N, C-alpha and C positions, 0 to 999 in steps of 0.2 A: 504494500500500500504506500502510495506517495503522499507524504505529509503536506506538500505544497502543490497547489494546482493553479497553473496559469491559464488565462483566457484573454481574448481580445485581439489576437493576432489576425492577420489577413492580408489581402492584396489591395494596395492603394497606389495612386499615381503620385508622381513627384509633386511636393507641395501639400499633400494631403495630411490628414491627422488620424491617429489611432490612440486609444486608451487601453493599456494593458492592466489587468487585475491579477492579483495573486492572493489566494485564500490559504491561510495557514491554520485552518480550523483543526487540523490533525495534530497541532502542537499545543499541549496544555500548559507548558511552562512559559515564563516571561521571556520574550524575545528582545535581545539587545538591539542589534542592527539588522535591517532588512535592505536588500539591494536587488538591482537588476543587472544582469550580465548578458552579453550576447556573443554569439560565435557564428561568424560567417563561414561559408564553405571554404575549406582549406586553410583557415586561419585559427589562431589561438583564441580562447575565450577571454574577453576583456570586460572590465567593469564599465558599466554605463552610468549608474547612479546608485547612491546608497543613502540611507537615512537612519539615524539613531532613534532610540526610544524618545529622547528629548527633543527631536525634531531637527537636529543638525544634518545638513545635506552636503553631498559631495558629488560632482559631476565630471565625467570625462570631458576634456576640452572640445572634442568633436560634437558634443551635443549641448553644450552650454548655450542658454538663450532659446533653445528649441524644445527641450524636454523638461518636465517637472515631475519629481517624485514626491509622493505623499503617503501617509499611512494612517490607519485607524487602529489604535492600540486596543481599544475595547473589542473590536471585531477581528483582530489579528489579520488585517488586510493591508496590502501595500499596492499602490497604483503607480503607473507611469504614463503621464500624458505626453504624447509625442506629436509635435506640430512641425510644419515645414519639413516633412520627410524627404529624404534624398535616397537615390539608389544605393549609396554606400551604407545606408542604415539596414539594408537587407541582411537578415540573420535570424537565427533562432534565439529567442530571448528567454533567459532563465531567471527565475526568482530564487533568491537566497535568503535564508534566515539564520542568524547567528545567535547562539545562546552562550552565556557565560556561567550563569547559575541556574539550577543547582549543579550543573556540569557543563563543560565545554562541548559544543556540538555545532555542526553546520548541516543544514538541510537544503536540498535542491529540488526544484520541480523538474518536470520532464521537458519543459520548454514549449513555447508557442512561436510559430513561424510568422515573421513579418517580411513581406516582399513589397518593394517599392519599384514600380515600373517608371521608365523614363518617357 
């Protein structure tokens, strides 16, 4: 069973928008940081955006000003609003949840495909 489930991917044209959602309902412990990573075909997985429980955010330079990450701690949800999409954004996007207490752990979703056509 996958503890994180992503949704919201799809096919859009250049300049379009998508909103990705990640449900961490399968994780019953407090989540420290949550983030979005992506992996394009033939490339390494890279950090797109992350957000701490307190709301601090960090973005990859390539998406600054276009993507916005947010989370709902009560619902254990994290979102990624993607605007001004480019073909280079095409990748499988993965949700990540990091736990520190009561034990250290990292959870990953199975990914959702985002394809941006020119």
